[in-house]
Residue frames as qw, qx, qy, qz and C-alpha x, y, z in Angstrom:
[[0.287, 0.116, -0.882, -0.354, 81.14, 227.01, 63.83],
 [0.680, -0.021, 0.335, -0.652, 77.77, 225.35, 64.02],
 [0.071, 0.125, -0.965, -0.218, 76.87, 221.75, 63.53],
 [0.704, 0.017, 0.096, -0.703, 73.61, 219.83, 62.86],
 [0.251, -0.054, 0.964, 0.061, 72.26, 216.36, 62.68],
 [0.552, 0.034, -0.449, -0.702, 69.80, 215.03, 60.21],
 [0.495, -0.175, 0.708, -0.472, 67.65, 212.93, 62.52],
 [0.855, 0.324, 0.073, -0.398, 66.12, 211.13, 59.59],
 [0.646, 0.551, -0.524, 0.064, 69.54, 209.75, 58.73],
 [0.166, -0.532, 0.721, -0.412, 71.01, 209.03, 62.17],
 [0.815, -0.061, -0.534, -0.217, 71.00, 205.30, 62.95],
 [0.673, -0.673, 0.181, -0.247, 72.28, 205.49, 66.55],
 [0.831, 0.277, -0.355, 0.326, 75.77, 204.14, 65.90],
 [0.564, -0.815, -0.063, 0.112, 77.04, 206.51, 68.59],
 [0.759, 0.174, -0.009, 0.628, 80.52, 207.09, 66.97],
 [0.113, 0.737, 0.016, 0.666, 80.16, 210.78, 67.32],
 [0.615, -0.738, 0.054, -0.271, 79.63, 210.46, 71.08],
 [0.913, -0.169, -0.034, 0.369, 82.71, 208.25, 71.31],
 [0.491, 0.473, -0.029, 0.731, 84.70, 211.25, 70.02],
 [0.085, 0.122, -0.364, 0.920, 83.18, 213.73, 72.46],
 [0.169, -0.541, -0.824, 0.029, 79.97, 213.31, 74.50],
 [0.066, -0.597, -0.297, 0.743, 79.80, 217.00, 75.29],
 [0.149, 0.332, -0.421, -0.831, 79.77, 218.07, 71.60],
 [0.497, 0.010, -0.689, -0.527, 77.71, 215.07, 70.49],
 [0.448, -0.116, 0.659, -0.592, 75.24, 214.17, 73.16],
 [0.287, -0.084, -0.881, -0.368, 73.16, 211.05, 72.63],
 [0.616, -0.330, 0.041, -0.714, 69.58, 210.52, 73.71],
 [0.649, -0.299, 0.617, -0.330, 68.42, 207.56, 75.84],
 [0.911, 0.290, 0.271, -0.113, 68.10, 205.40, 72.70],
 [0.688, -0.230, 0.420, 0.545, 71.57, 206.26, 71.35],
 [0.455, 0.693, 0.374, 0.415, 70.51, 208.66, 68.71],
 [0.381, 0.163, -0.071, 0.907, 72.25, 212.06, 68.28],
 [0.157, -0.812, -0.525, 0.202, 70.79, 214.83, 70.39],
 [0.403, -0.054, 0.132, 0.904, 72.86, 217.58, 68.74],
 [0.212, 0.728, 0.418, -0.501, 69.74, 219.21, 67.35],
 [0.579, 0.719, 0.335, 0.188, 69.21, 221.26, 64.28],
 [0.313, 0.804, -0.130, 0.489, 71.76, 223.97, 65.10],
 [0.755, -0.604, -0.125, 0.221, 74.42, 223.61, 67.74],
 [0.150, 0.916, -0.337, 0.159, 77.29, 226.03, 68.42],
 [0.887, 0.023, -0.259, 0.383, 80.72, 224.48, 68.74],
 [0.427, -0.874, 0.024, 0.230, 82.71, 226.21, 71.55],
 [0.307, 0.868, -0.387, 0.039, 85.87, 228.06, 70.47],
 [0.160, -0.588, 0.790, -0.074, 88.89, 225.72, 70.37],
 [0.630, 0.003, 0.745, -0.219, 86.70, 222.62, 69.79],
 [0.635, 0.558, -0.181, -0.502, 86.41, 222.82, 66.02],
 [0.271, 0.438, -0.843, -0.153, 88.93, 220.05, 65.26],
 [0.199, 0.007, 0.925, -0.323, 87.10, 217.73, 67.61],
 [0.588, 0.458, 0.327, -0.581, 83.76, 218.59, 66.08],
 [0.533, 0.557, -0.489, -0.409, 85.19, 217.74, 62.64],
 [0.094, 0.250, -0.963, 0.038, 86.41, 214.42, 63.93],
 [0.395, 0.214, 0.745, -0.494, 83.01, 213.60, 65.35],
 [0.612, 0.536, -0.013, -0.582, 81.32, 214.54, 62.11],
 [0.420, 0.504, -0.712, -0.250, 83.75, 212.33, 60.17],
 [0.151, -0.171, 0.940, -0.255, 83.15, 209.44, 62.57],
 [0.654, 0.265, 0.388, -0.593, 79.47, 209.16, 61.62],
 [0.364, -0.039, 0.858, 0.359, 79.17, 206.04, 59.31],
 [0.313, 0.627, 0.699, 0.139, 75.91, 207.34, 57.77],
 [0.255, 0.192, 0.160, 0.934, 76.96, 211.01, 57.42],
 [0.195, -0.752, -0.623, -0.086, 74.09, 212.30, 59.51],
 [0.334, -0.792, -0.127, 0.495, 76.12, 215.21, 60.90],
 [0.551, 0.507, 0.201, 0.632, 77.42, 218.27, 59.10],
 [0.275, -0.322, -0.162, 0.892, 78.74, 221.81, 59.54],
 [0.217, 0.852, 0.465, -0.102, 76.33, 224.69, 58.98]]
């Protein structure tokens, strides 16, 4: 599973990072630092889906 963030949509709410800072790192300003194409480690798929669902502006998605 791969995830991505649309940096033009992210508003730095940080809710993804609350779910898991390793899967959803934030930059110094609180914006998602996931990047355009991040691999989710095996066994972390459910957590990744929770982090994606936590985004209030839907900036994250599965590739």
